[in-house]
VOPAGU-2260 file (C-alpha; in pm, 1 decimal, decimal comma):
REM VOPAGU-2260
SITE   aa  ch    i         X         Y         Z
SITE  MET   A    0  -21653,7  -15245,2   -2559,4
SITE  ALA   A    1  -21514,5  -14872,3   -2586,2
SITE  VAL   A    2  -21730,6  -14659,5   -2854,5
SITE  ILE   A    3  -21531,1  -14345,7   -2812,7
SITE  LYS   A    4  -21123,4  -14345,9   -2754,6
SITE  VAL   A    5  -20935,5  -14017,9   -2684,1
SITE  GLU   A    6  -20560,1  -14053,7   -2702,2
SITE  ASN   A    7  -20319,8  -13748,4   -2589,6
SITE  LEU   A    8  -20560,8  -13537,4   -2744,5
SITE  SER   A    9  -20466,6  -13140,8   -2750,4
SITE  LYS   A   10  -20589,4  -12850,6   -2925,8
SITE  GLN   A   11  -20451,8  -12514,0   -2956,7
SITE  TYR   A   12  -20573,0  -12190,9   -3043,7
SITE  ARG   A   13  -20399,1  -11826,7   -3168,7
SITE  LEU   A   14  -20544,1  -11542,0   -2983,2
SITE  GLY   A   15  -20606,3  -11229,5   -3112,3
SITE  ASN   A   16  -20777,9  -11081,4   -3423,3
SITE  VAL   A   17  -20662,7  -11357,9   -3660,0
SITE  GLY   A   18  -20705,5  -11732,0   -3700,7
SITE  LEU   A   19  -20468,9  -12012,2   -3619,5
SITE  GLY   A   20  -20171,1  -11822,0   -3805,7
SITE  THR   A   21  -20062,2  -11570,9   -4054,5
SITE  LEU   A   22  -19907,7  -11659,0   -4392,9
SITE  SER   A   23  -19560,3  -11638,2   -4229,5
SITE  HIS   A   24  -19660,8  -11886,9   -3956,1
SITE  ASP   A   25  -19842,5  -12107,8   -4251,7
SITE  LEU   A   26  -19498,9  -12092,2   -4460,0
SITE  ASN   A   27  -19296,6  -12186,3   -4139,1
SITE  ARG   A   28  -19522,1  -12469,2   -4047,6
SITE  TRP   A   29  -19503,8  -12570,3   -4426,2
SITE  TRP   A   30  -19093,9  -12536,5   -4424,0
SITE  TYR   A   31  -19071,5  -12762,7   -4096,9
SITE  GLY   A   32  -19329,3  -12999,0   -4242,4
SITE  ILE   A   33  -19134,9  -13091,6   -4561,3
SITE  ARG   A   34  -18816,8  -13166,9   -4352,6
SITE  GLY   A   35  -19007,1  -13384,9   -4140,7
SITE  LYS   A   36  -19017,3  -13178,2   -3835,7
SITE  ASP   A   37  -19280,5  -13112,4   -3585,5
SITE  ASP   A   38  -19488,5  -12787,3   -3584,6
SITE  PRO   A   39  -19290,9  -12517,6   -3440,9
SITE  TYR   A   40  -19556,8  -12361,7   -3261,3
SITE  ILE   A   41  -19677,4  -12632,3   -3079,8
SITE  LYS   A   42  -19368,6  -12618,9   -2833,9
SITE  ILE   A   43  -19472,9  -12261,1   -2717,7
SITE  GLY   A   44  -19825,2  -12277,7   -2601,8
SITE  GLU   A   45  -19943,0  -12184,6   -2274,0
SITE  GLU   A   46  -20195,1  -12311,1   -2029,4
SITE  ASN   A   47  -20557,4  -12202,2   -2080,0
SITE  ILE   A   48  -20590,8  -11982,9   -1720,5
SITE  ARG   A   49  -20849,7  -11748,8   -1867,1
SITE  THR   A   50  -20832,8  -11530,5   -1544,0
SITE  GLN   A   51  -20429,9  -11448,5   -1609,8
SITE  LYS   A   52  -20272,3  -11246,9   -1868,6
SITE  GLY   A   53  -20040,8  -11491,7   -2072,1
SITE  GLU   A   54  -19683,5  -11344,9   -2250,0
SITE  GLY   A   55  -19766,0  -11552,6   -2589,4
SITE  ASP   A   56  -20000,8  -11568,1   -2840,0
SITE  TYR   A   57  -20069,4  -11941,0   -2859,6
SITE  ILE   A   58  -20286,1  -12113,4   -2592,3
SITE  TRP   A   59  -20413,2  -12464,9   -2518,6
SITE  ALA   A   60  -20783,6  -12531,1   -2527,1
SITE  LEU   A   61  -20697,6  -12886,3   -2434,7
SITE  LYS   A   62  -20391,5  -13046,3   -2374,6
SITE  ASP   A   63  -20312,3  -13429,9   -2339,7
SITE  ILE   A   64  -20665,5  -13556,3   -2300,0
SITE  ASN   A   65  -20699,5  -13953,2   -2240,7
SITE  PHE   A   66  -21013,9  -14132,9   -2169,5
SITE  GLU   A   67  -21234,6  -14401,2   -2332,6
SITE  VAL   A   68  -21614,8  -14422,8   -2320,4
SITE  GLN   A   69  -21781,3  -14759,9   -2309,2
SITE  HIS   A   70  -22108,6  -14852,5   -2505,4
SITE  GLY   A   71  -22419,0  -14751,4   -2327,7
SITE  GLU   A   72  -22254,0  -14538,1   -2085,4
SITE  VAL   A   73  -22361,6  -14196,5   -1982,4
SITE  LEU   A   74  -22038,2  -13945,6   -1939,5
SITE  GLY   A   75  -22074,2  -13623,2   -1755,6
SITE  ILE   A   76  -21835,6  -13339,8   -1854,9
SITE  ILE   A   77  -21782,9  -13064,5   -1592,4
SITE  GLY   A   78  -21578,9  -12775,7   -1543,4
SITE  ARG   A   79  -21581,4  -12379,4   -1520,3
SITE  ASN   A   80  -21620,4  -12174,7   -1813,5
SITE  GLY   A   81  -21339,5  -12168,6   -2045,3
SITE  ALA   A   82  -21223,5  -12510,7   -1938,0
SITE  GLY   A   83  -21239,1  -12681,5   -2278,3
SITE  LYS   A   84  -21554,4  -12886,2   -2247,6
SITE  SER   A   85  -21685,8  -12712,0   -2589,8
SITE  THR   A   86  -21377,8  -12763,4   -2760,5
SITE  LEU   A   87  -21370,5  -13138,2   -2667,5
SITE  LEU   A   88  -21740,8  -13200,6   -2773,9
SITE  LYS   A   89  -21654,4  -13021,2   -3095,0
SITE  ILE   A   90  -21362,8  -13226,8   -3160,0
SITE  LEU   A   91  -21549,2  -13548,7   -3093,7
SITE  SER   A   92  -21861,5  -13445,4   -3328,5
SITE  ARG   A   93  -21597,8  -13358,6   -3582,9
SITE  THR   A   94  -21666,0  -13002,3   -3653,2
SITE  THR   A   95  -21315,6  -12890,5   -3555,3
SITE  SER   A   96  -20986,5  -13094,0   -3602,5
SITE  PRO   A   97  -20724,0  -13157,3   -3271,9
SITE  THR   A   98  -20392,3  -13018,0   -3278,6
SITE  THR   A   99  -20206,8  -13333,0   -3172,4
SITE  GLY   A  100  -20384,4  -13688,9   -3060,8
SITE  SER   A  101  -20626,8  -13877,2   -3200,7
SITE  VAL   A  102  -21010,8  -13947,0   -3157,0
SITE  LYS   A  103  -21170,4  -14312,8   -3254,1
SITE  ILE   A  104  -21553,8  -14345,8   -3294,7
SITE  LYS   A  105  -21750,1  -14639,2   -3368,1
SITE  GLY   A  106  -22087,5  -14538,7   -3457,8
SITE  ARG   A  107  -22304,5  -14250,9   -3615,2
SITE  VAL   A  108  -22253,2  -13914,8   -3373,7
SITE  ALA   A  109  -22577,2  -13692,8   -3320,1
SITE  SER   A  110  -22482,6  -13359,8   -3143,4
SITE  LEU   A  111  -22655,8  -13078,5   -3018,7
SITE  LEU   A  112  -22363,1  -12832,4   -2925,0
SITE  GLU   A  113  -22525,2  -12476,5   -2947,9
SITE  VAL   A  114  -22847,9  -12320,2   -3102,3
SITE  GLY   A  115  -22811,8  -12351,3   -3462,9
SITE  THR   A  116  -22581,0  -12645,5   -3498,2
SITE  GLY   A  117  -22677,1  -12839,2   -3815,8
SITE  PHE   A  118  -22956,3  -12632,6   -3899,1
SITE  HIS   A  119  -22977,0  -12407,7   -4224,9
SITE  PRO   A  120  -23193,0  -12093,2   -4115,7
SITE  GLU   A  121  -23363,5  -12072,7   -4462,7
SITE  LEU   A  122  -23527,8  -12407,9   -4456,7
SITE  SER   A  123  -23815,7  -12531,7   -4256,5
SITE  GLY   A  124  -23835,7  -12725,1   -3945,1
SITE  ARG   A  125  -23944,9  -12994,4   -4178,9
SITE  GLU   A  126  -23690,2  -12990,0   -4417,5
SITE  ASN   A  127  -23418,7  -12957,1   -4156,0
SITE  ILE   A  128  -23532,8  -13274,8   -3985,5
SITE  PHE   A  129  -23466,0  -13478,4   -4313,9
SITE  LEU   A  130  -23158,1  -13278,0   -4365,9
SITE  ASN   A  131  -23012,6  -13390,3   -4034,5
SITE  GLY   A  132  -23130,4  -13741,0   -4094,1
SITE  ALA   A  133  -22958,5  -13731,1   -4437,8
SITE  ILE   A  134  -22629,9  -13618,4   -4251,7
SITE  LEU   A  135  -22668,2  -13902,4   -4018,5
SITE  GLY   A  136  -22703,5  -14143,0   -4310,4
SITE  MET   A  137  -23060,1  -14243,8   -4264,0
SITE  SER   A  138  -23285,4  -14327,6   -4541,5
SITE  LYS   A  139  -23573,3  -14111,2   -4656,3
SITE  GLN   A  140  -23811,9  -14411,0   -4507,1
SITE  GLU   A  141  -23592,2  -14404,9   -4189,4
SITE  ILE   A  142  -23652,5  -14038,7   -4119,2
SITE  LYS   A  143  -24051,6  -14044,8   -4196,8
SITE  ASN   A  144  -24090,3  -14346,4   -3936,0
SITE  LYS   A  145  -23951,6  -14069,0   -3685,6
SITE  PHE   A  146  -24113,6  -13784,0   -3800,6
SITE  ASP   A  147  -24401,3  -13763,8   -3610,8
SITE  GLU   A  148  -24239,6  -13874,7   -3302,8
SITE  ILE   A  149  -23996,8  -13585,0   -3352,0
SITE  VAL   A  150  -24242,4  -13316,3   -3407,9
SITE  ASP   A  151  -24459,6  -13451,6   -3113,6
SITE  PHE   A  152  -24187,7  -13429,1   -2866,2
SITE  ALA   A  153  -24051,7  -13093,1   -2985,7
SITE  GLY   A  154  -24403,0  -12951,4   -2952,0
SITE  VAL   A  155  -24375,2  -12727,7   -3294,4
SITE  GLU   A  156  -24631,0  -12898,1   -3503,5
SITE  ARG   A  157  -24770,3  -12544,0   -3582,9
SITE  TYR   A  158  -24441,5  -12423,9   -3708,6
SITE  ILE   A  159  -24312,6  -12693,0   -3889,1
SITE  ASP   A  160  -24346,0  -12562,0   -4230,4
SITE  THR   A  161  -24187,1  -12241,6   -4100,8
SITE  PRO   A  162  -23820,6  -12144,0   -4182,0
SITE  VAL   A  163  -23652,1  -12208,1   -3850,3
SITE  LYS   A  164  -23448,1  -11869,7   -3887,0
SITE  ARG   A  165  -23825,8  -11702,6   -3742,8
SITE  TYR   A  166  -23810,9  -11981,2   -3441,5
SITE  SER   A  167  -23736,9  -11817,8   -3088,5
SITE  SER   A  168  -23405,4  -11992,7   -2934,4
SITE  GLY   A  169  -23610,1  -12195,8   -2723,2
SITE  LEU   A  170  -23828,0  -12328,1   -2989,2
SITE  TYR   A  171  -23508,6  -12418,5   -3214,7
SITE  VAL   A  172  -23371,7  -12611,2   -2932,2
SITE  ARG   A  173  -23702,7  -12819,3   -2898,1
SITE  LEU   A  174  -23642,2  -12914,9   -3239,2
SITE  ALA   A  175  -23306,5  -12953,7   -3259,6
SITE  PHE   A  176  -23303,3  -13180,6   -2946,7
SITE  GLY   A  177  -23598,4  -13383,4   -3103,1
SITE  VAL   A  178  -23398,9  -13432,3   -3386,8
SITE  ALA   A  179  -23065,1  -13527,4   -3231,7
SITE  ALA   A  180  -23224,4  -13764,4   -2947,8
SITE  HIS   A  181  -23490,7  -13976,2   -3188,5
SITE  LEU   A  182  -23286,7  -14031,4   -3507,5
SITE  GLU   A  183  -23068,5  -14356,7   -3505,9
SITE  SER   A  184  -22772,5  -14247,6   -3409,8
SITE  GLU   A  185  -22528,2  -14483,9   -3165,9
SITE  ILE   A  186  -22400,5  -14186,1   -2963,4
SITE  LEU   A  187  -22569,2  -13854,5   -2861,6
SITE  ILE   A  188  -22334,5  -13532,0   -2770,1
SITE  VAL   A  189  -22534,3  -13263,2   -2586,5
SITE  ASP   A  190  -22404,8  -12932,6   -2460,7
SITE  GLU   A  191  -22535,8  -12692,0   -2191,3
SITE  VAL   A  192  -22760,8  -12554,9   -2479,4
SITE  LEU   A  193  -23068,7  -12741,3   -2296,9
SITE  ALA   A  194  -23059,1  -12428,1   -2043,1
SITE  VAL   A  195  -23195,1  -12224,2   -2304,0
SITE  GLY   A  196  -23570,7  -12409,7   -2308,8
SITE  ASP   A  197  -23799,6  -12392,2   -2034,1
SITE  ALA   A  198  -23817,0  -12604,8   -1717,9
SITE  GLU   A  199  -24078,5  -12813,4   -1824,1
SITE  PHE   A  200  -23881,4  -12918,5   -2159,2
SITE  GLN   A  201  -23537,4  -12969,4   -1959,7
SITE  LYS   A  202  -23749,3  -13208,9   -1760,8
SITE  LYS   A  203  -23845,4  -13405,7   -2067,7
SITE  CYS   A  204  -23522,0  -13373,9   -2213,3
SITE  LEU   A  205  -23327,8  -13532,9   -1914,6
SITE  GLY   A  206  -23607,1  -13808,5   -1930,4
SITE  LYS   A  207  -23543,9  -13866,2   -2282,0
SITE  MET   A  208  -23178,9  -13917,3   -2221,7
SITE  GLY   A  209  -23228,8  -14143,1   -1946,5
SITE  GLU   A  210  -23475,6  -14358,8   -2153,4
SITE  VAL   A  211  -23234,3  -14361,3   -2467,2
SITE  SER   A  212  -22927,4  -14457,5   -2269,0
SITE  LYS   A  213  -23096,4  -14725,6   -2047,1
SITE  GLY   A  214  -23391,5  -14854,9   -2288,8
SITE  GLU   A  215  -23188,3  -14833,2   -2631,8
SITE  GLY   A  216  -22829,2  -14854,6   -2483,7
SITE  ARG   A  217  -22701,2  -14557,1   -2663,8
SITE  THR   A  218  -22370,5  -14380,8   -2550,6
SITE  ILE   A  219  -22425,8  -13999,8   -2421,2
SITE  LEU   A  220  -22184,7  -13736,2   -2355,6
SITE  PHE   A  221  -22360,0  -13463,9   -2137,5
SITE  VAL   A  222  -22158,6  -13107,4   -2050,5
SITE  SER   A  223  -22392,4  -12931,0   -1814,4
SITE  HIS   A  224  -22380,4  -12689,4   -1500,5
SITE  ASN   A  225  -22676,6  -12853,3   -1364,4
SITE  MET   A  226  -22463,5  -13080,6   -1102,7
SITE  SER   A  227  -22812,4  -13254,9    -990,0
SITE  ALA   A  228  -22890,3  -13344,3   -1366,5
SITE  ILE   A  229  -22502,5  -13455,7   -1387,1
SITE  GLU   A  230  -22543,9  -13683,3   -1115,9
SITE  THR   A  231  -22902,4  -13818,2   -1180,9
SITE  LEU   A  232  -22827,6  -13920,0   -1556,8
SITE  CYS   A  233  -22431,5  -13989,5   -1549,2
SITE  ASN   A  234  -22266,9  -14308,0   -1441,8
SITE  ARG   A  235  -21915,3  -14137,5   -1484,9
SITE  GLY   A  236  -21781,9  -13785,3   -1496,9
SITE  ILE   A  237  -21498,8  -13621,4   -1606,9
SITE  TYR   A  238  -21374,1  -13285,0   -1457,4
SITE  LEU   A  239  -21166,5  -13042,8   -1698,8
SITE  LYS   A  240  -20958,8  -12760,0   -1537,2
SITE  ASN   A  241  -20769,8  -12530,8   -1767,4
SITE  GLY   A  242  -20778,8  -12771,4   -2026,3
SITE  LYS   A  243  -20688,0  -13069,4   -1865,6
SITE  VAL   A  244  -20834,7  -13368,0   -1716,6
SITE  ASN   A  245  -20850,0  -13271,5   -1331,5
SITE  PHE   A  246  -21038,3  -13598,5   -1234,6
SITE  THR   A  247  -21204,2  -13860,9   -1343,3
SITE  GLY   A  248  -21486,5  -14115,6   -1155,6
SITE  SER   A  249  -21830,2  -14190,3   -1048,6
SITE  SER   A  250  -22070,2  -13887,5   -1144,8
SITE  ARG   A  251  -22096,4  -13832,4    -741,6
SITE  GLU   A  252  -21714,1  -13844,4    -682,5
SITE  THR   A  253  -21648,9  -13612,2    -990,2
SITE  ILE   A  254  -21912,0  -13340,7    -881,7
SITE  ILE   A  255  -21766,4  -13345,7    -508,4
SITE  HIS   A  256  -21403,6  -13312,8    -636,6
SITE  TYR   A  257  -21522,0  -13025,0    -867,9
SITE  LEU   A  258  -21734,9  -12802,3    -607,8
SITE  GLN   A  259  -21480,3  -12851,5    -333,8
SITE  ASP   A  260  -21214,8  -12742,1    -584,6
SITE  GLU   A  261  -21417,1  -12431,4    -670,9
SITE  THR   A  262  -21513,4  -12315,2    -312,0
SITE  LYS   A  263  -21348,1  -12027,0    -231,2
SITE  LYS   A  264  -21357,3  -12068,1     138,4
SITE  ASN   A  265  -21417,9  -11699,2     196,4
SITE  HIS   A  266  -21483,9  -11733,6     595,4
SITE  ALA   A  267  -21469,7  -11365,8     649,6
SITE  ILE   A  268  -21521,4  -11022,0     503,4
SITE  GLN   A  269  -21457,4  -10651,7     677,2
SITE  PHE   A  270  -21506,2  -10284,9     577,1
SITE  ASP   A  271  -21352,6  -10006,7     743,6
SITE  SER   A  272  -21628,6   -9773,6     655,3
SITE  LEU   A  273  -22009,8   -9753,5     538,9
SITE  GLU   A  274  -21889,4   -9619,9     205,0
SITE  ASN   A  275  -21672,4   -9906,2     128,6
SITE  ALA   A  276  -21934,9  -10141,6     282,0
SITE  ILE   A  277  -22141,9  -10396,4      78,9
SITE  GLY   A  278  -22521,8  -10295,2      19,5
SITE  ASN   A  279  -22716,2  -10021,2     -61,2
SITE  GLU   A  280  -22910,1   -9704,3      50,7
SITE  LYS   A  281  -23120,8   -9885,0     281,4
SITE  VAL   A  282  -22877,5  -10158,0     435,9
SITE  LYS   A  283  -22507,7  -10194,7     490,7
SITE  ILE   A  284  -22289,5  -10494,4     571,9
SITE  LEU   A  285  -21981,7  -10407,4     760,1
SITE  SER   A  286  -21873,9  -10752,2     849,0
SITE  ALA   A  287  -21983,9  -11106,6     808,3
SITE  SER   A  288  -21806,7  -11418,4     926,4
SITE  VAL   A  289  -21803,7  -11778,7     974,5
SITE  CYS   A  290  -21642,7  -11822,4    1344,9
SITE  ASN   A  291  -21575,3  -12106,4    1512,9
SITE  ALA   A  292  -21265,3  -12371,4    1479,5
SITE  VAL   A  293  -21115,6  -12271,5    1105,7
SITE  ASN   A  294  -20805,4  -12499,9    1098,1
SITE  ALA   A  295  -20500,9  -12481,4     878,8
SITE  ASN   A  296  -20705,7  -12645,2     585,0
SITE  ASP   A  297  -20946,0  -12377,5     559,8
SITE  THR   A  298  -21218,1  -12611,8     724,4
SITE  ILE   A  299  -21457,0  -12617,3    1007,8
SITE  ASP   A  300  -21466,6  -12923,6    1209,0
SITE  VAL   A  301  -21837,1  -13021,6    1241,5
SITE  SER   A  302  -21808,2  -13094,5    1641,5
SITE  SER   A  303  -21748,0  -12743,7    1693,3
SITE  GLY   A  304  -22051,9  -12622,9    1529,8
SITE  VAL   A  305  -22071,8  -12296,3    1330,4
SITE  ASP   A  306  -22177,9  -11950,4    1395,5
SITE  ILE   A  307  -22233,1  -11688,0    1108,7
SITE  ALA   A  308  -22218,6  -11314,2    1262,9
SITE  PHE   A  309  -22318,1  -11025,8    1053,4
SITE  THR   A  310  -22275,1  -10680,9    1128,7
SITE  ILE   A  311  -22519,3  -10420,9     969,3
SITE  VAL   A  312  -22643,2  -10075,8     927,3
SITE  ASN   A  313  -23005,7   -9972,7     874,9
SITE  LEU   A  314  -22989,2   -9692,2     637,4
SITE  SER   A  315  -23384,2   -9743,0     556,7
SITE  ASP   A  316  -23661,3   -9499,7     667,0
SITE  ASP   A  317  -23802,4   -9814,8     856,5
SITE  PRO   A  318  -23668,5   -9889,2    1212,8
SITE  PHE   A  319  -23821,4  -10240,4    1223,4
SITE  ILE   A  320  -23595,7  -10491,2     945,6
SITE  SER   A  321  -23514,2  -10846,3     965,2
SITE  ILE   A  322  -23207,1  -10996,9     830,4
SITE  GLY   A  323  -23145,1  -11361,5     760,0
SITE  PHE   A  324  -22957,5  -11606,5     524,8
SITE  ASP   A  325  -23028,7  -11930,3     328,0
SITE  LEU   A  326  -22771,9  -12202,4     393,3
SITE  GLU   A  327  -22684,2  -12394,4      48,5
SITE  ASN   A  328  -22447,1  -12654,8     -51,5
SITE  LEU   A  329  -22232,3  -12653,4    -356,1
SITE  LYS   A  330  -22504,3  -12802,5    -566,2
SITE  GLY   A  331  -22718,3  -12507,9    -504,9
SITE  ASP   A  332  -22966,2  -12700,7    -298,4
SITE  THR   A  333  -23099,7  -12498,5     -30,0
SITE  LEU   A  334  -23059,3  -12656,0     347,1
SITE  PHE   A  335  -23234,3  -12417,4     553,2
SITE  GLY   A  336  -23349,8  -12051,8     588,0
SITE  THR   A  337  -23359,0  -11857,5     864,0
SITE  GLY   A  338  -23421,9  -11499,2    1002,3
SITE  GLY   A  339  -23407,3  -11270,0    1305,3
SITE  MET   A  340  -23631,0  -10985,9    1346,1
SITE  GLY   A  341  -23541,9  -10670,0    1500,9
SITE  CYS   A  342  -23600,5  -10294,0    1582,0
SITE  TYR   A  343  -23269,7  -10166,8    1418,3
SITE  ASP   A  344  -23271,4   -9782,7    1473,8
SITE  ILE   A  345  -23167,9   -9603,8    1160,3
SITE  GLY   A  346  -22806,6   -9564,0    1152,7
SITE  GLN   A  347  -22771,6   -9785,8    1449,0
SITE  GLU   A  348  -22485,1  -10080,1    1415,6
SITE  ILE   A  349  -22591,4  -10432,3    1496,3
SITE  THR   A  350  -22411,9  -10750,0    1494,4
SITE  SER   A  351  -22637,3  -11070,1    1502,0
SITE  THR   A  352  -22534,2  -11405,4    1516,3
SITE  CYS   A  353  -22658,0  -11724,8    1427,6
SITE  LYS   A  354  -22568,0  -12046,4    1606,2
SITE  ILE   A  355  -22543,0  -12374,4    1389,4
SITE  PRO   A  356  -22550,8  -12662,9    1631,1
SITE  ALA   A  357  -22264,3  -12884,7    1664,2
SITE  ASP   A  358  -22287,9  -13233,2    1470,7
SITE  PHE   A  359  -22567,1  -13081,0    1224,7
SITE  LEU   A  360  -22398,5  -13025,2     898,1
SITE  ASN   A  361  -22242,7  -13286,1     700,0
SITE  ASP   A  362  -21912,0  -13305,7     526,4
SITE  GLY   A  363  -21931,9  -13070,0     241,2
SITE  GLY   A  364  -21893,6  -12686,7     102,7
SITE  TYR   A  365  -22140,1  -12454,7     201,8
SITE  ARG   A  366  -22273,8  -12095,2      71,9
SITE  ILE   A  367  -22467,6  -11829,2     269,0
SITE  TYR   A  368  -22710,4  -11631,2      66,6
SITE  PHE   A  369  -22788,8  -11330,2     277,9
SITE  TYR   A  370  -23121,5  -11125,6     252,9
SITE  SER   A  371  -23291,7  -10833,9     449,6
SITE  HIS   A  372  -23665,5  -10735,9     469,2
SITE  ASN   A  373  -23872,7  -10474,4     629,9
SITE  LYS   A  374  -24183,1  -10547,2     805,9
SITE  ASN   A  375  -24395,4  -10595,3     521,9
SITE  MET   A  376  -24144,3  -10842,1     366,3
SITE  ALA   A  377  -24001,0  -10639,3      86,2
SITE  SER   A  378  -23675,2  -10674,3       5,5
SITE  LEU   A  379  -23416,8  -10413,1      99,9
SITE  PHE   A  380  -23117,8  -10608,2      -1,6
SITE  GLU   A  381  -22968,4  -10958,6     -75,4
SITE  MET   A  382  -22659,9  -11107,9    -173,5
SITE  LYS   A  383  -22577,7  -11471,1    -314,4
SITE  ASP   A  384  -22267,2  -11595,1    -194,0
SITE  LEU   A  385  -22164,6  -11384,1      66,6
SITE  LEU   A  386  -21973,3  -11622,4     251,8
SITE  GLU   A  387  -21858,0  -12002,8     192,4
SITE  PHE   A  388  -21703,1  -12235,8     365,3
SITE  GLU   A  389  -21611,4  -12608,4     428,0
SITE  VAL   A  390  -21705,0  -12848,2     689,9
SITE  LYS   A  391  -21500,4  -13184,5     802,7
SITE  ASP   A  392  -21600,0  -13481,5    1028,8
SITE  ILE   A  393  -21226,2  -13483,6    1134,3
SITE  GLU   A  394  -21274,6  -13795,4    1335,9
SITE  ARG   A  395  -21466,2  -13997,5    1082,4
SITE  GLU   A  396  -21205,6  -13872,5     794,5
SITE  HIS   A  397  -20931,0  -14040,8    1027,5
SITE  GLY   A  398  -21127,8  -14372,8     995,8
SITE  TYR   A  399  -21258,4  -14428,4    1372,5
SITE  LEU   A  400  -21617,2  -14440,2    1233,6
SITE  GLY   A  401  -21792,9  -14483,5     884,6
SITE  LYS   A  402  -21962,6  -14202,5     684,7
SITE  ILE   A  403  -22290,3  -14068,7     750,9
SITE  ASN   A  404  -22500,2  -14013,5     442,6
SITE  GLY   A  405  -22758,5  -13712,4     364,4
SITE  ILE   A  406  -22721,9  -13342,5     316,7
SITE  ILE   A  407  -22730,7  -13262,8     697,5
SITE  ARG   A  408  -22632,4  -13502,9    1004,1
SITE  PRO   A  409  -22817,6  -13400,8    1314,1
SITE  LYS   A  410  -22729,3  -13599,6    1634,5
SITE  LEU   A  411  -23047,3  -13761,0    1722,6
SITE  ASP   A  412  -23136,3  -13955,4    2056,5
SITE  TRP   A  413  -23172,7  -14318,5    2019,7
SITE  VAL   A  414  -23382,4  -14485,5    2304,6
SITE  VAL   A  415  -23318,6  -14884,2    2351,7
SITE  LYS   A  416  -23516,2  -15096,7    2555,7
SITE  LYS   A  417  -23412,7  -15461,6    2647,3
SITE  LYS   A  418  -23632,2  -15743,0    2697,4
SITE  HIS   A  419  -23554,6  -15904,7    3036,8
SITE  SER   A  420  -23560,8  -16288,0    3015,9
């Protein structure tokens, strides 16, 4: 049974220092409305691409969104900053209204969209718990029955009678999530606000969301840039791009599609002088590259192996330095780290190449996290995402062999012994 149904949903905003429109725009809308015509400004909105300069004043934060969420489902919503994720959740939470389209929701909704949502800063934590419960339509006795559980989960017992305006952002989120997760709502909507909490609390929140979805059958919409959390917690995912649904499927399929779509595939960088090179006063990178068979689709066949090459110049006062890198997948997991020691004379240009063997990496995108140290392991220079590349198994892609699971897929030797009769 669908508890959320979104049909042809769009949200338009006007850019600049004013709100949705000026008095002349409002009058124009009124004049079109009494004549039974559509809003004239709906026709002129531009696609919401934040990195490009547009020509008009109106943009579509969301455009023609359609999806359903079933009872007890955990839906992950992912995308770049500015893709429309928070706007969508605000519409579902009824804190803003759509420009066109409709949203049908069955059940009470508890939302945690940003620090401070739904809380009155002058009221104490205790008073805000009862206020939020009342807004959700709960009786005073129902809230009392959950009160101790909420306070214990949030870990704010000492401050429960203090106005929440004096809480740190972390304490604020602890209490807000405790309220949203424990009060009797059928639908829980959570934005990236959990990132404000510490690691222990984030883990606690993810565990609680898993508990309420599987144990209590509540529906959850979860926005996060933590791909591991999305994959672990969510049954299904939606990838928003520039205000539109770019992909929907299982959480794993959605994450893979998003990460591959966002990969820059920056295989090589090169600089013509030290002044222009990446680095600092101790180490400069003149060039870095992912060598081997980069084909027309900007991918590398796993059967060819991968060579990672760096050309550096040692500008420190220590001739003994090391360089190395961590290889990460697009979810941020480190597959391995490797380093090469060397006595590099000051001012000397050195090219070092690390060879990753064939049939070792699995299909997917990868990033290079470069670093260099002196002999005491003090950091000289480091840079995340120096290079990005994608690996594909062409033979398996064409269907000759089955897929191999795992982060890496080394080609291992098998020894088979037959028993003779």
